[in-house]
N, C-alpha and C positions, 0 to 999 in steps of 0.2 A: 596463333593458337590462343584461345581464351583460357586464361589461368583459372584454377580452382574448379575445373571439371573433375570428375572422379579420378581420372588418370593423373591429373596434376596433384591432387591431394595424396594419392598413392606415392607420387614422386617425392613429396615432402617427407613421407614416412620412410621412404627408401633412403633419403638423405640422412635422416636420424639414425637409421640402422647402420648405414655405411660409416657415418661419423663415429658411432660407438665402436664399430669394429676396428676403425683405423686409429683410434686414440686409446690411451691407457685408462682403465677404470680408476686406477690410483690417482691419476691426474684429475679426472672428473670429480672424484671424491674430494680432492684437495680444495677445489673451488665450489663444491656442492652443486655441480651441474648435472641435471638429469632432464634430458630433452623430452618434450611433451609428445606423446603419440597423437596422431591425427584424430582418431575417434574421440579422444578426450577433449582435444582442442575444439572440435566441432560442437560437442555438447556444451562446453563452456560458453562458446559464442552464442549458442541458441538461447542462453538465459537472459541476454540483454533485451531490454524493451525498446521499441522505437519511440524515442522521447525528444529528439533534437534534430535540427536540420544541418547545422555546421558541426561536423564530427571531428574531434581531436582525440586520437587514441594513443595511450601510453603503454608500452610493453617493456618494462625494465627486466634485464636479464633475458633478452629476446631469443638467444640461441640461433636457430635457423629461421626464425620468424613465423613458425607455424601458428602461433596464437593470434598475432595481428592479422595474418593472412586469412584465417578462417573467419575472423571478425569482419574483415572487408567483404568477404564472400557473403556473409549473412546480411550485411547492410545493403549490398547491391542486389540481393534477391527480393527485397521488399518492394511492394507496389509503389510506395512513395520514396523515391531515391533521395539520398542526402544532397544538400546543396554543395557540399564539399567534404573531403576527407583529408585529414592530416594524420600522419603516423610518426611518433617519436619512439625509436627503439634504442635501448641501451645494451651494449654488449662489449665486454673487455677481452674475451677470448679470441685472439687473432686467428686461431686455427679455423674458426667457423665463420669468419666475417664474409668470405666470398659467397658462401651459401646464403647468408643473410642479405647481402646486396642483391643477389639474384631474385630472392623472394620479394624484396622491395620493388625491384624493377618490374616484376610480373604483376604486382598489385597496381602499379602505375599504368601498365598496359590495359589491365582490365577496367580500371576507372576511365581511361581514355575511350575505350570501346563503349562504355555506358554514358559518356559525355559528362562525367562527374569530375570536377577539378581535384587533383591529388597532389599532396606534398609529402614526401617521405624523407626522414632524417635519421641517420645512424650515428649515434653518439658513442664514441669509444672511451669516454671518461667514466670514472667510477660513479655509479648511480647514487650511492649514499652521499658522497661529498657534493655532487651536483644538486641533488634534491634539497639538501640542507641549505646550500647557498641560495637556492631559488626561493625557498620558503622563509628564510630569515628576514625579518622586517628591518628596514633601514630607511632613514629620511631621504637617502639618495638613490635608492633602488627603484627601478620601474616596476609597476604592477605586473605580476607574471600572468601569462596567458594560460589559464588552467585547462585541464582536460575534461572532456565529457565522458570518456570511457577509459578504464584501466583494465587490462587483462594480463595476468602474470602467473608464471610458475617460478617463484623466486629461488635463489640458492638455499640449500639446506645445510647449514654449517654452524657449529657453535662459535660464539664470539669469545675468544680466549682473553683472560687476564687484562693487563693494562696495555692493550693494543691501541694503535692510533684510531682504529675504527670505533672501539668502545669509547674512547675519550671524546671523539667527535660527536657520537650519538648522545652521550651523556650531556655534553654542552648544549645540545639542541633539545634537551628534555625528554630524550627517548632512552628508556632503560629496558633492554631486552636481552635474552640469553642466546638468541639465534638470529642469523642473518635474515631468515625468511620473515620473521616478525618485523624487523627493521624495514625491509623492503615494502611490506604491506602498509605499515604505519606512515612511511614517507609518501607512498603512492596515494593514500587517502588524503593527505595534506595537499597534494597536487590536484585533487579533483575539484571541479567547480561545484557550487551548490546544486543538489539534485543530480550530480554526476554519478555514474554507475561503475561498480567494480565487480569483477569476477576473478577469483584466485583459486589455485589448487595448492594446498600446503599440508604439512603434517597436522594431525588433530591435537597434538600435545598442548597447544595454547588454550584449549577449552577448559582446562582445570589445572590445579596445582599453583603453588606460590610463585614460581619463577616467571609466569606470564601474567600475573595479576594486573600490573600497570598497563600492559598491552591490552588486556581484555577491557579494562575500564575505558581506555582511549578508543578502542575499536567500537564498543557498544555506544559510547557517547557520540561519536562522529557519524556512525552508520545506522541505517534502517535495514536490519537484516531481513531478507525476503525468502531465500532458498538455501538449504544445505543439502549437499549430496554426500552420503557416506559410502565408502568402499569397505565391504565386509571382509575382504581378503587383504592381507598385508603384502602379498608377493606377486600380485598380478597387474598392478597399475604401471609400474616401471620394471616389469619382469625381466626384460632383456638387459637391464642394468644391475640385476641381482640386488635390488633395493628392497629391504624388509622394513616397511614403514606404513603406519596407519594414516592414510590421506583422506582429506575431505575437499570438496569444492563448495564455495559459497558465493552467493550473489547478494549484493547490498547496494543501497542508494545513499549518497551522502546528504543526510539531513538528520536532525536531532529527534524526530518523532519516532516512537516505537510502533511497530506493526501490531495489529491485533492477533495475527496468526503468521506462522512460518511454515513453508512447505519443506518437508524433510523426505528425501528419497534415498534409496539404498540399492546398490548392486554389488555383486561379487567382483566384477571386472568392468570393462568398457561396453558391456551389453546393456546400454541404457534403455533400450526398448522394453526390456523385461524387468526394469527397476520397480521395486515396491515404493509407493508414494503415500504419504500421510500428511494431513494438514493439522498442525498442533498449535494450540494457543501459545502466544509468545511468553506468557508468564509461567508456562511449564518448561520452556526452553531456558529462560533466564528468570529465576525466581525473584520476585520483587523485593524480598527482605534479605537477599543474599549479598552480603557486603563484599564477597570475593568474586561475584559476577561469574560464577561457573556457567558454562554453556552445556546444557543437558541435551543429548541427541537421541531422540526417539526414532524408531524405524517403522514399526508396523502396529497393527491393532493390539498385539500382545503387549506392546509397550504401555499402552493406555491401561491395560489390565494390571500391569505391574505397578504403575503409578497410583491407580485406584486402591490397590491393596495397601500400598505404603501410606495412604492417607490415614490409616488407622493409627499410625504411630506418630505422635505429635510432640514428643519430648525432644530434648537436646542433651548433649553431655553437660552443658552448663547447668541446666535445670536439675540434672541428676547428681550434680556435684561430682562429676567424673572428669578425668582427663585422659588423653592418649599421648604417649611420647614414644620416641624412637629409642631402642636399646642403647644403653650408655657405653658398652664396651666395643670399641673398634679393635678387632683382634690383632691386626698387624701392628697397631701402635702399642699394644700391651703384650706383645709376643713373649717377652722375657718372664712375664708373670703367669703365663698359661701352663696348665698341666693336663696331661692326657687323662689321668685318673685322680679321683679325690684323694687327698692326703691331709695330714695335720696342717692346720692354719690355712685351709683353702675353703672356698665357698662354691656352690654350684654355678656353672656358667651355661646358660641355656641358648641353644641354637635352633634354627628351624628343623634340623634333623631330630630334635627331641620330641616333635609333635607326633602323637600316636593316638588315633581314634578319639580325638577331642580332648585329650589330656596330655600333660607333659610326662614323658617317661625318662627318668634320669637315675643313674648314669647309663650311657650306652656302652656296652662291652666291646662293640665293634664300631668302626668308623674312623675317619681321618681327623675329625674335629676334636679339640680338647673338651673335657667335661668340667674342668675346675679352673679357678683363678685364685692366686695367692692374695690373702688379706694383708695389706700393708698401708703405710701412710700414703704411698704413691698411688694406690688403687682405691683409696677410701671413698672417693666420690663416685665409684662405679657400682655401688651396692644399694640394694633396697632391703628393708626389713622383711622378715618372714610374714607371709600372708597370701591371700587368694589374689591372683592376677589373671587377666585374660590376655592372651598373646595372639598376635596376627602376623603371619608371614608377610614380609615386605615385598618379596619377589615371587613371581610365578611366570611360567612361560605362557604365551598366548594360546598355545594348544592345550593347556591343562583344562580340565573340566570346570574347575572353580578358580575364581580370582581371589575370593576371600576364604581364608583357611584359619579358623580360630581354635585355640586350645586353652585349657584351664591349667594354671599352675596351682596345684592343690598342696598346701603346706603339710597336710596330714600324710601325704605320700612321700614327701621329701623332708627328711629331718635335718634342717639347717637353719640357723638363726638369720643368715643373710643369703641373698641371691643376686646374681648379675645377669642381665639380659644382653645378648650380643646385638650388634647394630643391624643385623638382618631381620630383626623382629620389632614390631611395635607392641607396646603394652598399655593396657588400661589400668588406671590406678585412681585412688582418691587421696589427694594431697600428698603424693609420693609414698603412700602406704597402701596396704592391701584393701580388698573389697569384702563386704559381707559374703559368706560362702554361697548362699542361695542366689544372691544378686549376680555374682560372678558366673555361676552356672547358667542362669537365665540369659545373661548377656552373650555368653559363648554360643548357646543354642540359637539365639536370634541371629547372630553373625554367620552362623553356619547354615542358615536357611537359604533355599534356592531363590526366593523372591528378593532377599537383600543382595545376594550375589548378582542377580540379573539387574537390579536397580543400580548397583555400583558400576556395572559395565556400561550403563547408558551414558554416564558422564566421564568415565575414566578412560582416557585415550592411550593409556600405556600399561605395561604389565607391572609396574611398580605400584605398591599400595602405600601411599604417603599418609602420615599422620593427619595432614591437612585434609586429605580426602575423607578420612574416617570421621573427622569432625563435622562434615557436611551431611552425613547420613541422618535421616530421621530416626529417632530411637523410641522404644516403648517407654511408658511411665515406669517408675520403680515398682508399682503394684503389679504391672504386667510382667516385668522381668522376674519378680519373685515367683509369680505364677508359672512362668516358663521354667524357672530353676527347680521347682518342685518335681518337674518331669525328668530331671537328670539325677540318676542314682550313682551306681558304681561306674557306669560308662555312659557315653553320649548316645542318645537314641539314634537309630539308623536314619538315613536321609528322608525316607518316606514319612517316618514318624515325626521328624522335625517339621517337615513341610505341612503335615496335617495339623500339628499344633498351631503353627502360625496361621494357616488357612482358617481354622476354627475361630481364632481370635479376631481375624479380619471380618469373618461373618458376624461375630457378636457386635462388632463396631458399626456394621452397615446400618 
């Protein structure tokens, strides 16, 4: 039987489904193991370009071997066959090793049928420790035989505290928050110059402070060529009940940046109906962005959003504004919280106080407290009376909006001090309030559809971090005051807000 015909690929998917059924999801979550469906593996392998004769494939965290198997299939379907193929697969889960060995044997049979020399190695050692030892420079170590291809679906698991893994990675100059980033970083180190990598990982590394060092290394070592975005969180690894925003990316190891990047998108593994757009690299990674955020565009509407945002060229620094996370972590200050205002308390503002673009306080119903006691122990949790613009830090993926802003208007809440709970971000000027019209204009701008859509392009999670908010382009102070004049006793409705922003963008064109 010639392996990797359609029925053989279906068999590999059957192995995945059977393995998932026979093992505990809790155990798979413990090691972050989610086996790759065959259609996704097939698409990933199709991204590789024919660039070399002697092929060496690395598949760390190989599972049942579907990724390297589809890669071998792709290589052997080319008119110009490779001179040889080597596969190095890493897997520590003993429960799946027999399936992995069977896949490796079948790859060998297929290469034999095509008269292509094949070498397959299954390494049961921990990939992280092995990769670090192989890439550490030593006067006595032999040069490593680097790989031409890396294809991987790494484990998705946070790296906790002072673990041996974290210590080992830190000593190797790798500071990451999740195993998947460590696997990718080390895999790239093992690539030869102009070697190729295709990976499927969470999208979370594209922005935010926790993955900054990884992004810098990633973009420094790799020439990014193609990104595929899954627009649904629950269909990529649906039978594992994984709710995760995933992307696939293809890149080549060299330091030059491409002029353009292909960005495609599909809801699931129906790649034939994917939307595809070619976007200038400097719109994916902005040249002046010190945080190296990776902005992911999807279709022509994305370009329209970016064009509209070109009208707004200011920054929080230029506006002399700052954004911070609310100071009060309620479970830490529990003994000082009060359900209702009373003597010697100040307002405590939660996301639940957001109402039609303003803060409504106090709430007569609800489980959250409305007030916090003023004392020496809580003194650093307060801000002086003034106008502030608040943003909810959390939203569900299914909510219509990601950005939800509200104005804290001191004329509506008679209190000399206020505290903002940790589930909101607040805009301020040197830890004090903003001019009233400026605050209203800022809230209107943040509540516009175009800003919300722009934010979604590069935010791969439902949390709205202060770091993310600092990256948004902002109107000038003159523009914000103009917007603020449109806010009276209440925030305009959504259509009116969007018309105001659209008109301003038209004036800038």
